[in-house]
C-alpha positions in Angstrom: -31.2 269.3 -85.8 -27.8 269.5 -84.1 -29.0 267.2 -81.3 -30.5 264.7 -83.9 -27.2 264.7 -85.9 -25.3 264.2 -82.7 -27.5 261.3 -81.8 -27.0 259.6 -85.2 -23.2 260.0 -84.8 -23.3 258.5 -81.3 -25.4 255.6 -82.5 -22.9 255.0 -85.4 -20.0 255.0 -82.9 -21.8 252.5 -80.7 -22.5 250.2 -83.6 -19.0 250.4 -84.9 -17.6 249.8 -81.4 -19.9 246.9 -80.9 -18.9 245.4 -84.2 -15.2 245.9 -83.5 -15.6 244.3 -80.1 -17.5 241.3 -81.6 -14.8 240.9 -84.2 -12.0 241.1 -81.7 -13.9 238.7 -79.4 -14.5 236.1 -82.1 -10.9 236.2 -83.2 -9.5 235.9 -79.7 -11.9 233.1 -78.6 -9.9 229.9 -78.0 -11.2 226.4 -77.9 -9.6 224.3 -75.1 -8.9 220.7 -76.0 -8.5 218.2 -73.1 -6.8 214.8 -73.5 -4.2 212.3 -72.5 -0.6 212.8 -73.5 2.5 210.7 -73.5 5.1 212.2 -71.1 7.8 212.5 -73.8 5.7 215.1 -75.6 5.0 217.4 -72.7 7.9 219.7 -73.7 6.3 220.4 -77.0 2.9 221.0 -75.4 4.3 223.5 -72.9 6.4 225.3 -75.5 5.1 228.9 -75.5 6.2 229.5 -79.1 4.1 226.5 -80.2 1.2 227.5 -78.0 1.2 231.0 -79.5 1.0 229.5 -83.1 -1.9 227.3 -82.0 -3.8 230.2 -80.4 -3.2 232.6 -83.3 -3.6 230.4 -86.3 -6.1 227.8 -85.0 -7.7 229.3 -81.9 -6.8 226.2 -80.0 -5.2 225.5 -76.6 -4.2 222.0 -75.6 -4.6 220.9 -72.0 -3.5 217.4 -71.0 -3.2 214.7 -68.4 -0.1 212.6 -68.6 -0.6 208.9 -69.2 1.2 205.9 -70.6 0.4 205.1 -74.2 -1.6 201.9 -73.3 -3.0 203.2 -70.0 -4.7 206.1 -71.8 -6.7 203.8 -73.9 -8.5 202.2 -70.9 -8.5 205.4 -68.8 -11.7 207.4 -68.1 -12.2 209.4 -71.3 -15.2 211.5 -70.1 -14.8 215.0 -71.3 -11.7 214.2 -73.3 -11.2 215.4 -76.9 -8.1 213.5 -77.8 -5.5 210.9 -77.0 -1.9 211.3 -78.1 0.0 208.1 -77.5 3.4 207.1 -79.0 2.6 204.1 -81.2 0.2 202.7 -83.7 -0.1 199.7 -81.3 -2.0 202.1 -79.0 -4.3 203.1 -81.9 -5.0 199.4 -82.7 -5.6 198.8 -79.0 -8.1 201.7 -79.0 -9.9 200.3 -82.0 -10.1 196.9 -80.4 -11.5 198.3 -77.1 -13.6 201.2 -78.3 -14.1 201.0 -82.1 -13.1 203.5 -84.7 -12.1 207.0 -83.4 -13.4 210.2 -85.1 -10.0 210.6 -86.7 -6.4 209.4 -86.3 -3.3 211.0 -87.7 0.4 210.3 -87.6 2.0 213.5 -86.3 5.7 212.6 -86.1 8.1 209.7 -85.4 11.2 208.9 -83.3 13.4 205.8 -83.2 14.0 203.8 -80.0 17.5 204.2 -78.8 19.7 203.1 -75.8 21.1 205.6 -73.3 24.1 204.8 -71.3 27.3 206.2 -69.8 30.9 206.4 -71.1 32.0 203.7 -68.7 29.5 201.2 -70.2 30.1 202.3 -73.7 33.8 201.6 -73.4 33.1 198.0 -72.1 30.6 197.3 -74.9 33.0 198.5 -77.5 35.7 196.3 -76.1 33.4 193.3 -76.5 32.5 194.2 -80.1 28.9 194.8 -79.2 28.9 198.5 -80.0 30.7 200.1 -83.0 31.1 203.7 -84.1 30.3 204.8 -87.6 30.6 208.4 -88.7 30.3 209.6 -85.1 27.1 207.6 -84.3 27.1 204.5 -82.1 25.3 201.3 -83.1 24.7 198.3 -80.8 24.5 194.8 -82.4 21.2 193.7 -80.8 21.9 190.0 -81.3 25.1 190.2 -79.4 23.6 192.4 -76.7 20.6 190.1 -76.3 22.9 187.1 -76.0 24.9 188.9 -73.3 21.7 189.5 -71.4 20.4 185.9 -71.8 23.7 184.5 -70.7 23.4 186.2 -67.3 26.6 188.2 -67.9 27.6 190.4 -65.1 29.0 193.9 -65.5 32.1 192.6 -63.7 32.4 190.0 -66.5 32.6 192.9 -68.9 35.4 194.5 -67.0 33.2 197.0 -65.1 33.4 195.8 -61.5 32.2 199.2 -60.3 28.7 198.2 -61.4 26.6 195.7 -59.5 24.5 192.9 -61.0 23.8 191.6 -64.4 23.8 193.3 -67.8 20.3 194.6 -68.5 18.4 197.4 -70.2 15.9 199.2 -68.0 12.7 200.1 -69.8 9.3 201.4 -68.9 6.6 198.9 -68.1 5.7 197.3 -71.5 2.1 196.7 -70.4 1.6 200.4 -69.7 4.1 202.5 -71.7 5.1 202.6 -75.4 8.9 202.8 -75.1 8.8 199.6 -73.0 6.6 197.7 -75.4 8.5 198.9 -78.4 11.7 197.6 -76.9 9.9 194.3 -76.1 8.9 194.1 -79.7 12.5 194.7 -80.8 13.8 192.0 -78.5 11.1 189.6 -79.7 12.2 190.1 -83.3 15.9 189.5 -82.3 15.0 186.4 -80.4 13.1 185.2 -83.5 16.3 185.1 -85.5 16.0 188.7 -86.8 12.5 188.1 -88.4 9.4 190.1 -87.3 7.4 187.9 -84.9 4.1 186.7 -86.1 1.3 184.6 -84.6 3.1 181.4 -85.5 6.3 182.3 -83.7 5.3 184.5 -80.8 4.8 181.7 -78.3 8.4 180.6 -78.9 9.9 183.9 -77.8 7.6 184.8 -74.9 9.3 182.7 -72.2 12.6 184.4 -73.0 11.0 187.8 -73.0 9.4 187.1 -69.6 12.8 186.1 -68.3 14.5 189.3 -69.5 11.8 191.6 -68.1 11.4 189.7 -64.8 15.0 190.7 -63.9 14.2 194.4 -64.1 12.1 194.6 -61.0 10.0 197.8 -60.7 9.5 199.6 -64.1 8.4 203.2 -64.5 5.2 203.8 -66.4 6.4 207.0 -68.1 9.2 207.3 -70.6 10.0 210.8 -69.3 10.2 209.6 -65.7 12.6 206.9 -66.7 14.8 209.3 -68.7 14.9 211.8 -65.8 15.8 209.0 -63.4 18.6 208.0 -65.7 20.0 211.6 -65.8 19.7 212.1 -62.0 20.7 208.8 -60.5 23.9 208.1 -62.5 25.6 205.0 -63.9 25.3 202.9 -60.7 21.5 203.0 -60.6 20.7 203.0 -64.3 23.6 201.7 -66.4 21.6 201.5 -69.6 18.0 202.3 -70.5 15.8 202.2 -73.6 14.1 205.4 -74.6 13.4 207.8 -77.5 16.0 209.6 -79.5 13.9 212.8 -79.1 14.5 212.8 -75.3 18.2 213.6 -75.5 17.8 216.1 -78.4 15.2 218.0 -76.5 17.2 218.0 -73.3 20.3 219.3 -75.0 18.3 222.2 -76.6 16.3 223.2 -73.6 19.0 222.7 -71.0 22.3 223.6 -72.8 24.3 224.4 -69.7 23.3 221.1 -68.0 24.0 219.1 -71.2 27.4 220.8 -71.6 28.4 219.5 -68.1 27.0 216.0 -68.8 27.7 215.3 -72.4 31.1 213.7 -71.9 29.4 211.0 -69.9 26.0 210.6 -71.6 25.9 208.4 -74.6 23.1 207.7 -77.1 23.3 204.3 -79.0 21.2 203.2 -81.9 20.1 199.6 -81.7 21.0 197.8 -84.9 18.3 197.2 -85.9 15.9 199.5 -84.1 12.2 200.2 -84.4 10.3 203.4 -85.0 7.9 204.8 -82.5 5.0 206.4 -84.4 3.2 209.2 -82.5 -0.4 209.1 -83.6 -3.0 211.6 -82.6 -6.5 210.1 -81.9 -9.5 212.5 -82.1 -12.3 211.4 -79.8 -14.8 214.0 -80.9 -15.3 216.8 -83.5 -13.5 219.3 -81.3 -10.5 217.0 -81.1 -10.5 216.7 -84.9 -9.2 220.2 -85.2 -6.2 219.3 -83.1 -4.8 217.0 -85.8 -4.8 219.7 -88.4 -3.1 222.2 -86.0 -0.3 219.8 -85.0 0.5 219.2 -88.7 1.0 222.9 -89.2 4.4 223.4 -90.8 5.7 225.8 -88.1 4.6 223.3 -85.4 6.3 220.5 -87.2 9.4 222.6 -87.5 9.4 223.4 -83.8 8.8 219.7 -82.9 12.0 218.8 -84.7 14.3 221.7 -84.0 13.5 222.2 -80.3 12.0 218.8 -79.3 13.8 216.2 -81.4 10.8 214.6 -83.1 11.5 213.5 -86.7 8.8 215.2 -88.7 8.0 216.0 -92.3 10.3 219.0 -92.0 13.3 217.6 -90.3 15.5 217.5 -93.5 19.1 216.8 -92.9 19.3 215.9 -89.2 23.0 216.7 -88.9 22.4 220.3 -90.0 19.8 221.0 -87.3 21.8 219.6 -84.4 25.4 220.0 -85.7 27.7 220.7 -82.9 25.1 219.8 -80.3 24.6 216.1 -80.4 27.7 214.6 -82.0 26.5 211.0 -81.9 23.2 211.6 -83.6 22.6 209.6 -86.9 21.5 211.9 -89.7 19.3 209.1 -91.1 17.9 206.1 -89.3 18.0 203.2 -91.8 18.6 200.0 -89.7 15.0 199.4 -88.8 12.7 196.4 -88.2 8.9 196.3 -88.5 7.0 196.1 -85.3 4.8 193.0 -85.0 1.1 193.5 -85.9 -1.4 194.2 -83.2 -2.6 190.7 -82.3 1.0 189.7 -81.7 1.8 192.8 -79.8 -1.2 192.3 -77.7 -0.1 188.8 -76.9 3.4 190.1 -75.9 2.0 192.9 -73.8 -0.4 190.6 -72.0 2.4 188.1 -71.2 4.6 190.8 -69.6 
């Protein structure tokens, strides 16, 4: 009897242990999602705090290959679960090339800004091109574009230290979102401040081609361009177009470096500017789960507070970054609409 009772007890222990192991195993099992990601979002995807939330709450892990927003649409998508470009233009491009995705979802937004150095800011303010309002800097895009089109040299602006003509370096607009968003902004400015449509786009294309032809080699990644701007100094990159989130993230993640550089680095809001809309594209059912996870309130909070993306939770911007980024605008209100997809496709193809 004793041996039989002992056997029953051992069997019960084995069953309980097996059930506990199964429960633990099922809870700890993680689905890995593979996809293409815009370089400006790598900081968020490599954030351990965000990764822990995704594993714990959604049993997901994101792996990625970096690609420009437009390049990822035509890249080999075999085995990929998602695309995460930086504009709705990329989504429209995907729909034009591939058809409807399994799901698409806007995850967060960030405005296009200009980055420059104190030397350049002083010159632009003397010319009345940039003005300061409540600590933030705003560039009159009509005046800046006129300056570029007039072949104005930096020496003409009283900055003989800089070689060549006034320009704004961007990523390649045919490959990367920040470049084509800036091209869209310039197109609208060249169109008299009205959003370009199919009846007016041909009028502005020659001028756009002239502006971009002067830039020479253009990076295909917004993160690469921003890093080059930080490393190479005012002589190599006097002024670039990028995302507001890039400086915010840099300041939070590299506080000592930013402290040393902040007296020279300047963020300027184009007036008007355009929003860059970061849209997640699910390619299969596994990828669909990624959209829900990225919209998690804690992930959205991290995306704003540590990586500078304006999300549904960003609230009063000045409170989150008070004392860190002095020239950040609490609200971005001077905004133009990006041209619709057929027009953007024409602009992109022309450049």
